[in-house]
Structures are given as C-alpha cells and as structure tokens.
N, C-alpha and C positions, 0 to 999 in steps of 0.2 A: 504494500499499499503505499508508503513510504517515497518508494520507486516513482511510483507511479504517480504520486503529489509532486514529486521532483521534475518530472518528466510534463508534467503539466503546466507547473509555475513556469517552467525555462520556454517553452510554447507560448505562453499567454505574453511573455517578456516579448520573444522573439518573433511574434505573429508581421509587422510591419516591416521587418527586415527579409524577412522569407519571401512576403509578397514579389517585393522589389529584387531579388537576389538574383535573377537570370538578366537583370539587366545592368551590370556590372559595379564593378569599384566605385565608377562616382554617382550612382545611382543608392549605393550602401552608404555611402559618407553623407548625403544631402537628405536622409529618410530623417524624417519626424512623425513623431507616432501620431494615432491620428485619434485614437482613443485609448483608454484604459478598459479591460475587461473584466470587471470584478468581481463576477456575478463566478465566472470560470475559477480565478484564482484564491476566491474563499474554496471552491470546493479542495484546490490544490493543496490550500492550507490545512483544511481539514483530514484528507490522506496525509499530510506528513505528519501530520501531529498524533496521529493512531497510536504509534510506539510509546508517545508518550503517554497516553492514556491509557493502555494496554501495561503500562510501569507501575503505574497509578491502580490499576484494580487489583495488580498482585502483590501491592504492599497492603491496599487496603483488607486484601483476603488472609493475608501472612497474621495482621496485626488481629485481627479477627480472632482469627483461629486463637492465637497466644493468649488472648485475652478471655476465648471461651475455656482454656486450658488449666488458667489459676483458680 
C-alpha cells in the first residue's frame, strides 16, 4: 500500500511534466502546473500512512493484551 501511495503521489506531482515530455527539453523547462489534484493526493497520502496505522494498531493490541494479563 505504501508503495502504491508513493507512486500515486509522484504521478500527481509529475502529471503536467509527463504531459509535455514528448515535446522536448525546452517544453519541460517551461512547464508550469495548471492545477494540483488534491483529491488524488489525499488518497496517496492515506495509502502512504497505512503502515503507520498498522503499527499503531499492533502497539494498541499489545498494550491491551499486557493490561489484561495483570
């Protein structure tokens, strides 16, 4: 999931550049972003955060288990 989120975020940042990539170096140097795709970036950010949520869940489960053993 993390890798998919990273790839999606990279695509969101590079979308304008990818669009003019076949027009040569000068077009790449002059490209300015038209707009930023916030909804797609938000999805990418959530995908990149999945390992953090999973780690938090594992820590939370361990804490609950250790407290129940007392």
